[in-house]
TORDRENVEX-738492 format. One record per residue (C-alpha): residue number from 1; x, y, z. Coordinates in Angstrom, 1 decimal, always signed. Example, Ala and Ser with C-alpha at 12.3 -4.5 7.8 and 13.67 -1.06 7.14 Angstrom:
PT   i     px     py     pz
PT   1  +12.3   -4.5   +7.8
PT   2  +13.7   -1.1   +7.1
This chain:
PT   i     px     py     pz
PT   1  -45.8  +21.1   +9.3
PT   2  -47.2  +19.6   +6.1
PT   3  -44.9  +18.5   +3.4
PT   4  -44.3  +20.8   +0.5
PT   5  -43.9  +17.8   -1.8
PT   6  -45.6  +14.5   -1.4
PT   7  -43.4  +11.6   -0.3
PT   8  -42.3   +9.4   -3.2
PT   9  -42.5   +5.6   -2.9
PT  10  -39.3   +3.7   -2.8
PT  11  -38.0   +2.4   -6.1
PT  12  -37.8   -1.4   -6.2
PT  13  -35.6   -3.0   -8.9
PT  14  -35.9   -6.7   -9.3
PT  15  -33.2   -8.8  -11.0
PT  16  -30.8   -5.9  -11.3
PT  17  -28.2   -7.7  -13.2
PT  18  -30.5   -8.2  -16.2
PT  19  -30.8   -4.5  -16.7
PT  20  -28.8   -2.9  -19.5
PT  21  -27.8   +0.1  -17.4
PT  22  -26.0   -2.2  -14.9
PT  23  -24.2   -4.1  -17.7
PT  24  -23.1   -0.8  -19.3
PT  25  -22.0   +0.6  -16.0
PT  26  -20.0   -2.5  -15.1
PT  27  -18.5   -2.5  -18.6
PT  28  -17.4   +1.2  -18.3
PT  29  -15.9   +0.7  -14.9
PT  30  -14.1   -2.5  -16.0
PT  31  -12.7   -0.8  -19.1
PT  32  -11.5   +2.2  -17.0
PT  33   -9.7   +0.0  -14.5
PT  34   -8.2   -2.3  -17.1
PT  35   -6.7   +0.6  -18.9
PT  36   -4.8   +1.6  -15.7
PT  37   -3.4   -1.9  -15.1
PT  38   +0.3   -2.7  -15.2
PT  39   +3.6   -0.8  -16.0
PT  40   +2.1   +0.4  -19.4
PT  41   -1.2   +1.4  -17.8
PT  42   -2.8   +4.7  -19.0
PT  43   -3.0   +7.6  -16.5
PT  44   -6.3   +9.0  -15.4
PT  45   -7.0  +12.7  -14.5
PT  46   -9.8  +12.8  -11.9
PT  47  -11.5  +15.8  -10.5
PT  48  -15.0  +16.7   -9.2
PT  49  -16.3  +18.6  -12.3
PT  50  -16.4  +21.8  -10.3
PT  51  -12.7  +22.6  -10.6
PT  52  -10.3  +22.2   -7.6
PT  53   -7.7  +19.6   -7.2
PT  54   -6.9  +17.3  -10.1
PT  55   -5.5  +13.9   -9.3
PT  56   -3.3  +12.3  -12.0
PT  57   -2.9   +8.6  -11.2
PT  58   -3.3   +5.0  -12.3
PT  59   -3.3   +3.6   -8.7
PT  60   -6.5   +1.9   -7.5
PT  61   -6.4   +3.6   -4.1
PT  62   -6.6   +7.0   -5.8
PT  63   -8.8   +6.1   -8.7
PT  64  -11.6   +4.5   -6.6
PT  65  -11.4   +7.3   -4.0
PT  66  -11.9  +10.0   -6.6
PT  67  -14.2   +8.1   -9.0
PT  68  -17.9   +8.7   -8.1
PT  69  -20.2   +5.8   -8.6
PT  70  -24.0   +6.0   -8.3
PT  71  -25.4   +2.6   -8.9
PT  72  -25.8   +0.4   -5.8
PT  73  -24.1   -2.6   -7.4
PT  74  -21.1   -0.5   -8.4
PT  75  -21.0   +0.9   -4.8
PT  76  -20.9   -2.7   -3.4
PT  77  -18.1   -3.6   -5.8
PT  78  -15.9   -0.5   -5.2
PT  79  -16.5   -0.6   -1.4
PT  80  -15.4   -4.2   -1.3
PT  81  -12.2   -3.4   -3.3
PT  82  -11.4   -0.3   -1.2
PT  83  -11.7   -2.4   +2.0
PT  84   -9.2   -4.8   +0.5
PT  85   -6.9   -1.9   -0.3
PT  86   -7.1   -0.5   +3.2
PT  87   -5.9   -3.8   +4.6
PT  88   -3.3   -4.8   +2.0
PT  89   -2.5   -1.7   +0.0
PT  90   -1.7   -3.8   -3.1
PT  91   -3.5   -5.7   -5.9
PT  92   -6.5   -3.4   -5.9
PT  93   -6.8   -3.2   -9.7
PT  94   -6.3   -7.0   -9.9
PT  95   -9.2   -7.5   -7.5
PT  96  -11.6   -5.1   -9.2
PT  97  -10.8   -6.3  -12.8
PT  98  -11.2   -9.9  -11.7
PT  99  -14.5   -9.2  -10.0
PT 100  -16.0   -7.4  -13.0
PT 101  -14.8  -10.2  -15.3
PT 102  -16.3  -12.9  -13.1
PT 103  -19.7  -11.2  -13.0
PT 104  -19.7  -10.8  -16.8
PT 105  -18.6  -14.4  -17.5
PT 106  -20.8  -16.0  -14.9
PT 107  -23.9  -14.1  -16.3
PT 108  -23.1  -15.3  -19.8
PT 109  -23.5  -19.0  -19.0
PT 110  -27.0  -18.4  -17.7
PT 111  -27.1  -20.8  -14.8
PT 112  -29.0  -20.3  -11.5
PT 113  -26.9  -18.0   -9.3
PT 114  -26.9  -20.5   -6.4
PT 115  -25.3  -23.1   -8.7
PT 116  -22.6  -20.7   -9.9
PT 117  -21.9  -19.5   -6.3
PT 118  -21.4  -23.1   -5.0
PT 119  -19.1  -24.0   -7.9
PT 120  -17.1  -20.8   -7.7
PT 121  -16.6  -21.3   -4.0
PT 122  -15.2  -24.7   -4.7
PT 123  -12.9  -23.3   -7.4
PT 124  -11.7  -20.6   -5.0
PT 125  -10.9  -23.3   -2.4
PT 126   -8.9  -25.2   -5.1
PT 127   -6.9  -22.0   -5.9
PT 128   -6.3  -21.1   -2.3
PT 129   -5.2  -24.7   -1.3
PT 130   -2.9  -24.8   -4.4
PT 131   -1.3  -21.4   -3.7
PT 132   -0.6  -22.4   -0.1
PT 133   +0.8  -25.9   -1.0
PT 134   +4.5  -26.7   -1.5
PT 135   +3.6  -28.0   -5.0
PT 136   +2.5  -24.6   -6.2
PT 137   +4.4  -23.7   -9.3
PT 138   +3.8  -19.9   -9.3
PT 139   +5.1  -19.3   -5.7
PT 140   +8.5  -18.1   -4.6
PT 141  +10.0  -18.3   -1.1
PT 142  +11.4  -15.1   +0.2
PT 143  +14.7  -15.3   +2.1
PT 144  +15.4  -12.2   +4.1
PT 145  +19.1  -13.0   +4.3
PT 146  +19.2  -12.4   +0.5
PT 147  +18.0   -9.0   -0.5
PT 148  +17.5   -9.8   -4.2
PT 149  +13.9  -11.0   -3.8
PT 150  +13.0   -8.0   -1.7
PT 151  +14.4   -5.8   -4.4
PT 152  +12.3   -7.6   -7.0
PT 153   +9.1   -7.1   -4.9
PT 154   +9.7   -3.3   -4.4
PT 155  +10.8   -2.8   -8.0
PT 156   +7.6   -4.5   -9.2
PT 157   +5.6   -2.1   -7.2
PT 158   +7.4   +1.0   -8.4
PT 159   +7.4   +0.0  -12.1
PT 160   +3.6   -0.6  -12.0
PT 161   +3.0   +3.1  -11.2
PT 162   +3.7   +5.0  -14.4
PT 163   +2.5   +8.3  -13.0
PT 164   +5.6   +8.4  -10.8
PT 165   +7.6   +9.1  -14.1
PT 166  +10.6   +7.1  -12.9
PT 167  +13.6   +6.1  -15.1
PT 168  +15.4   +2.8  -14.6
PT 169  +18.1   +4.5  -12.6
PT 170  +15.6   +6.2  -10.4
PT 171  +13.7   +2.9   -9.8
PT 172  +16.9   +1.2   -8.8
PT 173  +17.9   +4.0   -6.4
PT 174  +14.5   +4.1   -4.8
PT 175  +14.3   +0.3   -4.5
PT 176  +17.5   +0.2   -2.5
PT 177  +16.3   +3.1   -0.3
PT 178  +12.9   +1.6   +0.4
PT 179  +14.4   -1.8   +1.4
PT 180  +17.1   -0.1   +3.5
PT 181  +14.4   +2.1   +5.3
PT 182  +12.3   -1.0   +5.9
PT 183  +15.2   -3.0   +7.4
PT 184  +16.0   -0.1   +9.7
PT 185  +12.5   -0.4  +11.2
PT 186  +12.9   -4.1  +12.0
PT 187  +14.1   -4.5  +15.7
PT 188  +17.6   -6.0  +16.1
PT 189  +16.6   -7.8  +19.2
PT 190  +13.6  -10.1  +18.6
PT 191  +11.2  -10.4  +21.6
PT 192   +8.0  -12.3  +22.1
PT 193   +5.8   -9.3  +21.1
PT 194   +8.2   -7.6  +18.6
PT 195   +6.8   -4.4  +17.1
PT 196   +8.1   -2.9  +13.8
PT 197   +9.4   +0.7  +13.9
PT 198   +8.3   +3.4  +11.6
PT 199   +9.7   +5.3   +8.6
PT 200   +8.8   +9.0   +8.6
PT 201   +8.5  +10.6   +5.1
PT 202  +10.1  +14.0   +4.7
PT 203   +8.6  +15.6   +1.6
PT 204  +10.9  +17.4   -0.8
PT 205   +9.3  +18.6   -4.0
PT 206  +11.1  +20.1   -6.9
PT 207  +14.3  +18.0   -6.6
PT 208  +15.7  +15.0   -8.4
PT 209  +14.5  +11.6   -7.4
PT 210  +18.1  +10.4   -7.0
PT 211  +18.5  +13.1   -4.3
PT 212  +16.3  +11.0   -2.0
PT 213  +18.1   +9.5   +0.9
PT 214  +17.5   +7.6   +4.2
PT 215  +18.6   +8.7   +7.7
PT 216  +18.6   +6.4  +10.7
PT 217  +16.6   +8.2  +13.4
PT 218  +14.4  +11.2  +13.0
PT 219  +14.6  +14.5  +11.2
PT 220  +12.8  +17.4  +12.7
PT 221  +12.5  +20.5  +10.6
PT 222  +13.4  +23.7  +12.5
PT 223  +14.3  +27.3  +11.6
PT 224  +18.0  +27.6  +11.0
PT 225  +18.4  +30.7  +13.2
PT 226  +17.1  +28.8  +16.3
PT 227  +20.2  +26.5  +16.4
PT 228  +23.6  +27.4  +17.7
PT 229  +26.6  +27.0  +15.4
PT 230  +28.2  +24.6  +16.1
PT 231  +25.5  +22.6  +17.9
PT 232  +26.4  +22.1  +21.5
PT 233  +24.3  +19.4  +23.4
PT 234  +24.7  +18.5  +27.0
PT 235  +25.5  +14.9  +27.7
PT 236  +25.4  +12.8  +30.8
PT 237  +28.4  +11.2  +32.5
PT 238  +27.6   +8.0  +30.5
PT 239  +27.9  +10.0  +27.2
PT 240  +24.3   +9.8  +26.3
PT 241  +21.8  +12.6  +25.6
PT 242  +18.7  +12.6  +27.7
PT 243  +15.5  +13.8  +26.1
PT 244  +12.3  +15.2  +27.5
PT 245   +9.2  +15.0  +25.3
PT 246   +6.3  +17.3  +26.0
PT 247   +2.9  +16.9  +24.4
PT 248   +1.5  +20.0  +26.1
PT 249   +1.9  +23.7  +25.1
PT 250   +4.8  +25.4  +26.8
PT 251   +4.0  +28.8  +25.3
PT 252   +2.7  +30.4  +28.5
PT 253   -0.8  +30.8  +27.2
PT 254   -3.5  +31.4  +29.8
PT 255   -6.6  +29.4  +30.3
PT 256   -9.4  +29.8  +27.8
PT 257  -12.1  +32.1  +29.3
PT 258  -14.8  +29.8  +28.0
PT 259  -13.6  +27.0  +30.3
PT 260  -14.6  +29.0  +33.4
PT 261  -13.6  +32.1  +35.5
PT 262  -10.5  +32.5  +37.6
PT 263  -10.3  +34.7  +40.7
PT 264   -6.8  +36.3  +41.4
PT 265   -5.5  +38.6  +44.0
PT 266   -4.8  +42.3  +43.3
PT 267   -1.5  +43.0  +41.5
PT 268   -1.1  +39.3  +40.8
PT 269   -0.1  +38.5  +37.1
PT 270   -1.2  +35.3  +35.6
PT 271   +1.2  +35.8  +32.8
PT 272   +4.2  +36.1  +35.1
PT 273   +3.0  +33.2  +37.2
PT 274   +2.8  +31.0  +34.1
PT 275   +6.3  +32.1  +32.9
PT 276   +7.8  +31.5  +36.3
PT 277   +6.4  +27.9  +36.2
PT 278   +7.9  +27.4  +32.8
PT 279  +11.3  +28.6  +34.0
PT 280  +11.0  +26.3  +37.0
PT 281  +10.4  +23.5  +34.5
PT 282  +13.6  +24.6  +32.7
PT 283  +15.6  +24.5  +35.9
PT 284  +14.4  +21.0  +36.7
PT 285  +15.3  +19.9  +33.1
PT 286  +18.8  +21.4  +33.5
PT 287  +19.3  +19.8  +36.9
PT 288  +18.2  +16.4  +35.5
PT 289  +20.9  +16.7  +32.8
PT 290  +18.5  +16.9  +29.9
PT 291  +20.2  +17.7  +26.6
PT 292  +17.2  +17.9  +24.2
PT 293  +13.7  +19.1  +24.8
PT 294  +11.1  +18.4  +22.1
PT 295   +7.6  +19.9  +22.3
PT 296   +4.6  +19.0  +20.2
PT 297   +3.4  +22.6  +20.4
PT 298   +5.0  +25.9  +21.1
PT 299   +7.8  +26.8  +23.6
PT 300   +8.0  +30.2  +25.2
PT 301  +10.9  +32.3  +23.8
PT 302  +12.2  +33.0  +27.4
PT 303  +12.3  +29.3  +28.2
PT 304  +14.0  +28.6  +24.9
PT 305  +16.7  +31.2  +25.7
PT 306  +17.2  +29.8  +29.2
PT 307  +17.6  +26.3  +27.8
PT 308  +20.0  +27.5  +25.1
PT 309  +22.2  +29.2  +27.6
PT 310  +22.5  +25.9  +29.5
PT 311  +23.4  +23.9  +26.3
PT 312  +20.0  +22.3  +26.0
PT 313  +18.6  +22.1  +22.5
PT 314  +14.9  +23.0  +22.3
PT 315  +12.7  +22.0  +19.3
PT 316   +9.1  +23.1  +19.3
PT 317   +6.2  +22.7  +16.9
PT 318   +7.2  +19.0  +16.3
PT 319   +3.6  +18.0  +15.6
PT 320   +1.5  +15.1  +16.6
PT 321   +2.7  +12.7  +13.8
PT 322   +6.2  +12.4  +15.3
PT 323   +5.2  +11.9  +18.9
PT 324   +4.7   +8.1  +18.7
PT 325   +7.9   +7.3  +16.8
PT 326   +9.9   +9.7  +19.0
PT 327   +8.6   +7.9  +22.1
PT 328   +9.3   +4.5  +20.5
PT 329  +12.8   +5.5  +19.4
PT 330  +14.0   +7.1  +22.6
PT 331  +12.0   +5.3  +25.3
PT 332  +10.6   +8.5  +26.6
PT 333   +7.0   +9.1  +27.7
PT 334   +5.2  +12.2  +26.5
PT 335   +4.8  +14.7  +29.4
PT 336   +1.2  +16.1  +29.5
PT 337   +1.7  +18.7  +32.3
PT 338   +4.2  +21.4  +33.2
PT 339   +3.3  +21.3  +36.8
PT 340   +4.4  +17.8  +37.7
PT 341   +6.3  +15.1  +35.9
PT 342   +8.6  +12.3  +36.8
PT 343  +12.2  +11.8  +35.6
PT 344  +11.1   +8.3  +34.6
PT 345   +9.5  +10.0  +31.6
PT 346  +12.9  +10.9  +30.1
PT 347  +14.4   +9.0  +27.2
PT 348  +17.9   +8.9  +25.7
PT 349  +19.6   +9.4  +22.3
PT 350  +23.0   +8.5  +21.0
PT 351  +23.6  +11.8  +19.2
PT 352  +22.0  +15.0  +17.9
PT 353  +23.3  +16.9  +14.8
PT 354  +22.0  +19.2  +12.1
PT 355  +21.3  +18.4   +8.5
PT 356  +20.6  +20.9   +5.7
PT 357  +18.8  +20.0   +2.5
PT 358  +16.9  +21.9   -0.2
PT 359  +17.1  +25.2   +1.8
PT 360  +15.7  +23.5   +4.9
PT 361  +17.4  +22.9   +8.2
PT 362  +16.7  +19.7  +10.3
PT 363  +17.7  +18.5  +13.7
PT 364  +18.8  +14.9  +13.2
PT 365  +18.0  +12.7  +16.3
PT 366  +20.2   +9.5  +16.2
PT 367  +19.0   +6.7  +18.5
PT 368  +21.0   +4.0  +20.3
PT 369  +19.0   +1.3  +18.6
PT 370  +17.5   +2.2  +15.2
PT 371  +13.8   +1.3  +14.9
PT 372  +12.8   +4.7  +13.4
PT 373  +14.2   +6.2  +10.3
PT 374  +13.5   +9.2   +8.0
PT 375  +13.1   +8.9   +4.3
PT 376  +13.8  +12.2   +2.5
PT 377  +11.6  +11.5   -0.6
PT 378  +12.1  +13.7   -3.6
PT 379  +10.4  +14.1   -6.9
PT 380  +10.2  +16.8   -9.6
PT 381   +6.7  +18.2   -8.9
PT 382   +3.8  +17.9   -6.6
PT 383   +1.8  +15.5   -8.9
PT 384   +4.6  +13.0   -9.3
PT 385   +5.5  +13.3   -5.6
PT 386   +2.0  +12.5   -4.5
PT 387   +2.0   +9.4   -6.7
PT 388   +5.4   +8.4   -5.5
PT 389   +4.4   +8.7   -1.9
PT 390   +1.4   +6.3   -2.5
PT 391   +3.8   +3.9   -4.3
PT 392   +6.2   +4.0   -1.3
PT 393   +3.4   +3.3   +1.2
PT 394   +2.3   +0.3   -0.9
PT 395   +5.9   -1.0   -1.2
PT 396   +6.4   -0.6   +2.6
PT 397   +3.2   -2.4   +3.4
PT 398   +4.1   -5.2   +0.9
PT 399   +7.4   -5.7   +2.7
PT 400   +5.7   -5.8   +6.1
PT 401   +3.2   -8.4   +4.8
PT 402   +6.1  -10.4   +3.3
PT 403   +8.0  -10.4   +6.6
PT 404   +4.9  -11.9   +8.3
PT 405   +4.4  -14.5   +5.5
PT 406   +7.7  -14.8   +3.5
PT 407   +6.3  -15.8   +0.2
PT 408   +5.7  -14.1   -3.2
PT 409   +3.8  -14.9   -6.3
PT 410   +5.0  -14.6   -9.9
PT 411   +3.8  -11.4  -11.5
PT 412   +3.4  -10.1  -15.1
PT 413   +0.2  -12.1  -15.5
PT 414   +1.9  -15.5  -15.0
PT 415   +0.1  -16.4  -11.7
PT 416   -3.2  -15.7  -13.3
PT 417   -2.6  -17.8  -16.4
PT 418   -0.9  -20.6  -14.4
PT 419   -3.9  -20.7  -12.0
PT 420   -6.3  -20.9  -15.0
PT 421   -4.3  -23.8  -16.5
PT 422   -4.3  -25.6  -13.1
PT 423   -8.1  -25.1  -12.7
PT 424   -8.8  -26.4  -16.2
PT 425   -6.7  -29.5  -15.5
PT 426   -8.4  -30.1  -12.1
PT 427  -11.9  -29.6  -13.5
PT 428  -11.4  -32.3  -16.1
PT 429  -10.0  -34.7  -13.5
PT 430  -12.5  -34.2  -10.7
PT 431  -14.2  -37.3   -9.3
PT 432  -18.0  -38.0   -9.6
PT 433  -18.3  -37.8   -5.8
PT 434  -17.1  -34.2   -5.9
PT 435  -19.9  -33.2   -8.3
PT 436  -22.4  -34.9   -6.0
PT 437  -21.0  -33.0   -3.0
PT 438  -21.3  -29.7   -4.8
PT 439  -24.8  -30.7   -6.1
PT 440  -24.1  -30.0   -9.8
PT 441  -23.4  -31.9  -13.0
PT 442  -20.0  -32.3  -14.6
PT 443  -21.1  -30.1  -17.5
PT 444  -22.2  -27.3  -15.1
PT 445  -19.0  -27.5  -13.2
PT 446  -16.8  -27.4  -16.3
PT 447  -18.7  -24.4  -17.8
PT 448  -18.4  -22.4  -14.6
PT 449  -14.7  -23.4  -14.3
PT 450  -14.1  -22.3  -17.9
PT 451  -15.8  -18.9  -17.1
PT 452  -13.6  -18.7  -13.9
PT 453  -10.4  -19.4  -15.9
PT 454  -11.4  -16.9  -18.7
PT 455  -11.8  -14.3  -16.0
PT 456   -8.3  -15.0  -14.6
PT 457   -6.9  -14.8  -18.1
PT 458   -8.7  -11.5  -18.8
PT 459   -6.7  -10.0  -15.9
PT 460   -3.5  -11.1  -17.6
PT 461   -4.7   -9.7  -21.0
PT 462   -5.3   -6.3  -19.3
PT 463   -1.6   -5.9  -19.1
PT 464   -1.6   -5.4  -22.9
PT 465   -2.4   -1.8  -23.9
PT 466   -0.8   -1.7  -27.4
PT 467   -2.8   -4.2  -29.5
PT 468   -0.2   -6.9  -29.1
PT 469   -1.1  -10.6  -28.5
PT 470   -0.9  -12.5  -25.3
PT 471   +0.0  -16.2  -25.3
PT 472   +0.2  -18.9  -22.7
PT 473   +2.5  -21.9  -23.0
PT 474   +1.2  -25.4  -22.5
PT 475   +4.1  -26.5  -20.3
PT 476   +4.3  -24.0  -17.5
PT 477   +1.1  -22.0  -18.0
PT 478   +2.9  -18.7  -18.0
PT 479   +2.0  -15.4  -19.8
PT 480   +3.9  -14.2  -22.9
PT 481   +3.4  -10.9  -24.6
PT 482   +4.1  -10.5  -28.3
PT 483   +4.3   -6.9  -29.6
PT 484   +1.7   -5.6  -32.0
PT 485   +2.3   -6.3  -35.7
PT 486   +4.4   -9.5  -35.2
PT 487   +1.9  -12.2  -34.2
PT 488   +1.5  -13.3  -37.9
PT 489   +5.2  -13.8  -38.4
PT 490   +6.1  -17.5  -38.4
PT 491   +9.1  -17.0  -36.1
PT 492   +7.3  -14.6  -33.7
PT 493   +8.6  -16.6  -30.7
PT 494  +12.1  -15.1  -31.5
PT 495  +10.6  -11.7  -30.4
PT 496   +9.8  -12.9  -26.9
PT 497  +12.8  -13.6  -24.7
PT 498  +11.1  -14.1  -21.4
PT 499   +7.6  -14.7  -20.0
PT 500   +5.8  -12.0  -18.1
PT 501   +7.4  -12.7  -14.7
PT 502  +10.9  -13.2  -16.3
PT 503  +11.4  -16.7  -14.9
PT 504  +11.2  -18.7  -18.1
PT 505  +12.8  -18.1  -21.5
PT 506  +11.7  -19.3  -24.9
PT 507  +14.5  -21.7  -25.6
PT 508  +12.2  -24.7  -24.9
PT 509   +9.5  -26.2  -27.0
PT 510   +6.6  -24.7  -25.0
PT 511   +3.7  -25.1  -27.5
PT 512   +2.0  -21.7  -27.1
PT 513   -1.7  -20.8  -27.6
PT 514   -3.5  -17.5  -27.8
PT 515   -5.2  -16.4  -24.6
PT 516   -9.0  -15.9  -24.7
PT 517   -9.2  -18.1  -27.8
PT 518  -12.4  -20.1  -28.5
PT 519  -10.6  -23.5  -27.9
PT 520   -8.4  -24.2  -24.9
PT 521   -6.6  -27.2  -23.5
PT 522   -5.7  -27.9  -19.9
PT 523   -2.1  -27.5  -18.9
PT 524   -0.7  -30.9  -17.9
PT 525   +2.7  -29.8  -16.5
PT 526   +3.2  -27.3  -13.7
PT 527   +5.9  -24.7  -13.8
PT 528   +9.2  -25.4  -11.9
PT 529   +9.0  -25.2   -8.1
PT 530  +12.2  -23.3   -7.9
PT 531  +13.1  -20.3  -10.2
PT 532  +15.3  -21.3  -13.1
PT 533  +17.0  -17.9  -13.0
PT 534  +18.3  -15.8  -10.1
PT 535  +16.2  -13.0   -8.6
PT 536  +18.9  -10.5   -9.7
PT 537  +17.6  -11.1  -13.3
PT 538  +14.7   -8.7  -12.3
PT 539  +11.8  -11.1  -11.7
PT 540   +8.4   -9.5  -11.5
PT 541   +6.8  -10.5   -8.2
PT 542   +3.5   -9.8   -6.5
PT 543   +2.7   -9.8   -2.8
PT 544   +1.5  -13.2   -1.7
PT 545   -0.9  -12.1   +1.0
PT 546   -2.4   -9.2   -1.0
PT 547   -3.0  -11.4   -4.1
PT 548   -4.5  -14.3   -2.2
PT 549   -6.9  -11.8   -0.4
PT 550   -7.7  -10.1   -3.7
PT 551   -8.6  -13.4   -5.3
PT 552  -10.9  -14.2   -2.4
PT 553  -12.5  -10.7   -2.3
PT 554  -13.1  -10.8   -6.1
PT 555  -14.8  -14.2   -6.0
PT 556  -16.9  -13.5   -2.9
PT 557  -18.0  -10.0   -4.1
PT 558  -19.0  -11.4   -7.5
PT 559  -21.0  -14.1   -5.7
PT 560  -22.7  -11.5   -3.5
PT 561  -23.6   -9.4   -6.6
PT 562  -24.9  -12.4   -8.5
PT 563  -27.1  -13.3   -5.6
PT 564  -28.8   -9.9   -5.5
PT 565  -32.4  -10.3   -6.5
PT 566  -33.8   -6.9   -5.5
PT 567  -32.5   -3.4   -4.9
PT 568  -34.7   -0.9   -3.0
PT 569  -33.8   +2.8   -3.3
PT 570  -35.3   +5.7   -1.3
PT 571  -36.3   +8.4   -3.8
PT 572  -36.8  +11.2   -1.3
């Protein structure tokens, strides 16, 4: 068949970063992401232009998922950041803003891309080595025997999500709940291959945030009229409740005719045969002293009635999402057939009771050892609940990463400005042999290092959304925000009590300078190794693993984009 339209040649774009459309697109993307950054970030309403669901958010995971980009360079950048988010959940905006700033600042110095890439790689290694060293002045150790630092980490995540619409009281309440839920998923008995449990979110929309609560074990929603009052559950002689977990339908449905034909004898009823088999299963469960039957799918009403008469609680339509945590919590193995199964598949529970909340009825399964819990998460409407759920998932992941690597970085822009000060100091004190190893001149190195530092500082400056001024001190290299309209006052330092992370106050002679100013000096003194205030004073902290990865992803993605010499697009 001949083509209706002649095939178009592919479009070849050489030196794409020199094109105005790329610069404008990067500028627009960077501006949109910067405006979302931090506790005072502006919200975005995103939809597809054809109506439908509208997403109100300032979180990078939602913004980048809903924001369509068409240019190949922007696709590379957003895909790289989204991959980082999928692995760490946090610091997505930091990564994207830093990457955009690096591209812009590196292009402005007009060096060969290979030279910029080599120097930026060396600068990245300096940052990474410093952050992982004991001498690092923007790092805090996390002690899991003291919950204060964990509270600071979670509180920092929640307060950076303004679309959740949380008050201080609600933030404090949720912070304690999230840390409690996380600790419930940590095994009490540490083994060689210890596995964290799971927290199941039970959505409750239209209720107050402070109504949220945590239950050890699992909540399974069930119709209220299905449960006897009071709930009577059969126990074994050792006072435990045995549980059988079925992942196969127990509704008595026949085979699908599309799967093949079945030949039966005259007057033989397939329906009655299937029901008889289900009742035989019920008899076996009763004889094995089962107290609770949970089915992923549907249980036949006759089998339910039989089990109820024998004091066996039956819960059906549990769904696929709870099967794994149920198995992990009870030690049971999902049974995939009603024709043959072994008693070794059974598990056990400490207790079963009922809970009622917001006109819903739940069966509460309480395990012997808690590694699974249920978080009843409440918020006022669907939009704020969706945002709060994303914030909870980020906070949970941050705690899991922190458990693996018990470190945190100072937030509020202080890590970025401190790193910039450190890199400026190192770049002016690098040996001649280092320049030879990198194959660049001292001038080239210092210009690229300055662009690198200005990019880090631009991330800190993105926290300011109200035309205030951002300063950094010359002693600790921390970030200080001065409200708009006061920077010209001679005693403006009296307006700032603490730096961005909250660890330093302004009682010392710190010798401030304006960020992003034309002239800058290297910081000669690092910030204190240990916090000068307790974590209960509400430090702003960032996830160590997520921020280190974000820094690496931003630098490597910027280097990749700078190295692009040609883009070939299919026009058909």
